[in-house]
N, C-alpha and C positions, 0 to 999 in steps of 0.2 A: 218384434226385437225387443231386448232387454231393457229395462229403464237405463243402464247404463250407455247401452248404443243410443237410445233417443235423446240422452242428455248431453255426450260427449260429439257423437257423429252427427245430430241433425241441428240439437238446438244451439250448439257453438257455431254452426256454418250458419244458422241463420240470421245470428249476430253480424258473422263478419261479410255475407253478401249485402247486409243492409248497409255496413261500413263501407264497403267497397265502393257502392254505387255513390254515395253521397262524397266519397273522397274523389270518384271521378268528375262528378259536376263542378264540385270546387274547382279542379286544376281546369276544367273548361272556363269557369267564370273567371277565372283569374287572368286566363288568357285573353278575355275582354276587357276585363278591368285595366291591367297593368298595361303601362306604355313602354318602360326601359329595361323592368327587370328581366333578366336572364334565366331565371326560373319560375314554374307554377307551381311552387310548394314542395312539401315533403310526402307522399302517399302515407309511408307507415306512421307519421305524426298526425296526420288526419284521420287514418283509420283508428288508432288510438281513442283521438279526442271524442270521436264519433262513438265508438264504443263506452267510453267511462264517462261521458259527459251528456249524453244525449239518449242513446238506446238503451242501457242498462236502468237509468233512474226511471224513466218512462214506463218500461216493460214491467218493473219491479212494482209501480203504483196500478198499471192494468191487471197484473197477476191478482194481486190482493184483492180489488174490485172484482174479478171474475170469480175469484174463490168465495166473496162474500154473497154471490149469486147463486152458489152450487157448483162450479166447477172443482172436480176433484183435485188433491194436491198432496199425495203420499207415496210412501214407499212399499205398502201392504202387498200382500200377495192377493192374487184373484180372490175373490169371494162368494162361496156357492148359498143361495138363499133359497127359501121355500115360494114358492109361487102362491098367491092368494087363489086363483083359480087352476087346477090342473089343465094340462093340454093334452088330449088324445088325439093322434094320427096315424095313419097308415104309411107303411113304406115296403117297398121289394124286400122279401127276405133273401137272404144271401146266405151260400157255405163258407165253412171255414177258409176257402180259396179266394173269397170275396166274389164269386160268382152266383148270378141269381138263380134259385131255385125253382124249376118246374114242375106243374102237374102233369097228369097222364097227358093231358091234351097240347101240352108243351106251351102254356100260357104262364106268366110269371106268378109266383105264390105270393100273395102280401100278408102281414101282418099287423095286428092291431097294437099299437104302444101307447103310454101314456107317461107324461113327465110331470114331476111335480119341483123340480129344482130348475134353478137357472143361475149361469155362471157370472158374475158382475166382474168387469175389467177393473183395475186400477191403476195407479200410478202419478207420476209429477206432471200432469196435465196441463195445469192452469201456467205455469211457468213457460211451458212451451208454446200454449196458446197465444200467450202475449206477443212474444216476438215474432211468431208466425204472421200475425196480423199487422204489428207495428213495422216490422221490416218488409212486409209486402212478398212474404217468402210462401204463403199457400201451404197445402199439405195438412196433413193433421196427426193426433196421436191415435186416431182410431179410425178405422177405414171409413167412418161413413162421415169423416171431415166434421165440419162447423154444423152439421145436422145432428150430431150425436148430443145427447141432453149433458153428458158429462163434458162436453167442450162448449156448447153453447147451449147453457140450461133455460134462459128467459127472454123476453122479448127487450128487456133491459141490457143484458149481456150482449144480443145480437145487435142492438146500436152501438154499444161500445166498440164490439168488433168493428163494424163498419167506421165508424170515427177513426178507430185506430190505422186502418187501412190508408185512409185520405190523410191522416194529421201530419206526417212529415213531408210528403209530397208538395202539400197546399202551401207549409211553411217556407220550403225552400224557394217557391216563385218569390217571396218578401225578401227572404237574403240574397236573391239574385238581384233585385232592385236596390238594395241596399249596398251590395259590394261594388255594382256599376255606378254608383253614386246616380241613380236616376229611378226614382219608385216607380214611375209611371211605366216603365218597360216590365217589372215584377208584376204591376196590375194588369198590365195587357195580356200577358202570356196567362195569368190567373183567370182574366174575364173569358179568353177563348178554351180554355180548358171547361170552364163551368157552362159555358153556353153548349158546348158540344153534350157534356156530361147531362144536363138538366133535359133536354130533347131527346136523349136516349133513354133516360130513365122512365120519362113520360109515354113514350112509344112502348116500353116493355110493359109496364104498369098497367097501361089500357089496353093491352093485348091480353095480357094475364088475366085481367077480370071479367074478360070474354067467356063464354062457353067454349068448350075444344069443339070445334067443327066435326071432328072427328067420331065424336059420342052422339051427334045431333039426334039419330034416329034410333037412340037406345032409350028406355024407361028411366033415364037419370036426372035428377033434380040439379040443375045448377044454379038455381037462384040463391042469393043470400038470405039468409034467415037466423035466427038466435041458435040455432044447431050447428050451421056451416057457414063457414065465409063465402062460398059461392064462387063461380068461375071456374078457372082450368087448375083444380087442386092436384092433378096427377103428378107425382113426384115431389110434392112439397110437405113441408112439416107443418100440421094443424096448428102448432103453438105460434107460427109465423103468419101464415097464409100467403096469398098472392101478392100483395103490396110490399111487404117485407123482402119476400122471397125474391121478388122480381128486381127491386133496389139492390139488395145484396148483389145478385148476379150482375147488375150494370156496375156496381162499384168494384168488384173484384175483378173484372175483364177489363175495365177502365185502367186499374192500377197493377196490371200482370201478376196479380196474386192469384195462388191456387186453390186458395180457400172457397168452398161452395157450401151452402146451406139448404141448397136443391138442386135436382138434377138437371141440369139444362137441355139436355136431350128431351125431356119431357115438357118443354116449354111448346107454346104454340109456334106455327111457323114464323109469324112476325116479332113475337116474344123472342125465339130463338135467333132473329136474325141479328138482334142488337149485341147479345155477347160476341155472336162471329163476326160482327162489323168493328167493334171496338178492340178483337184481337188483330184484325187485319190492318187497323191503322198503326198496329206498333205499339199498342197500349200506353200510349201518350197523353192521354185524356187524366191529367195529374199523373199517372203511372207509377211505375215502381219507385223505391227509394232513391232519388239521384236519378235512375235511368229515363223517369218519364221527364225530367224536366229537361235534360242534355237532348232528348229526343226531339222535344218540342222545339228547343233552339236550334237544331238542325232543320226543321220544318221552317223555323223563322228565318234562316240563312239563305235558304233555298228559294222561298218566296220573295225576300230582298234582291237577290241575285237575277231571277227571272223579270221583277218589274223593273228592275235597272235596265236590262238589256231591251225590255219592249219601250221604254220612254228615251232609251239612248243615253244615260248617265251610268257611271262609274258605279256599282253597287256598293252602299255603304250600311254596316250596322255597328250601333254605338260607338259613331266615331272611326270606325275601321274599316277600309276599302275590303271589297271581298274580290281577290284578284289571285294570280299566281305568285308564287313566293319569287324572290329576286336573289 
């Protein structure tokens, strides 16, 4: 995609999707909080306020921090640089029509090639990366997503990106408590999310720190040492290791964010179960911006309704009866 497409078609939608989620959850919270009002707010006002007063300022700060860590932010054309060590490789020889050339025995002919150049992609990466994480949108400027060093260059940048994913979803729990005038309700929802998340993160991390059972019979050293992190490094970035990769996978699937810094298909069986389970829960463990909270509130309403049926009382939540409309 061109830089203009990345900025107008993708980055703008990253802001709008996050603002929409927040606007929807605010409408739901107002429905819980208000007693006699005929409305639950104005969607366009909420989207505008979320974009201008919440998403843009925070995203600008995150983008500046990422630039400071090494993420690129420019409009330069792609750059061709010389390799420190030329790379030699072989590939099948093809004719002008693109068909493989065969020898007298009908076998493909290979040719030895050498390259001493590499093309480096450029572009406005940090600005898109910031709202990609803050709005729990996912995707990425490059195909390698947050495993690419221009998107996620350092361990500190990796930590900032993980914090950005959970920043607004966690804050909305406190907002919920304030708006319904019962802070305990917000803390209860946050606590439920945190307990599930911590348990899942521990399971994923412990699993990935173990050797890959599929490689047990091969002469491969899985032990941690000064030269390697140890454990299951398949599909992971060496600058992050298993712990940061497993934590990132748990966070991104908890929050409905499509960003990844490791390949989830390369996780062990138990380690890969964690992202799958979190996705199947509806990604409500903190969840997406706005969508995580209103998804968890739906679970809360269902729990209250079922509990009310079990004890023979009319189910209530936040002082309102859970029943058919009159």
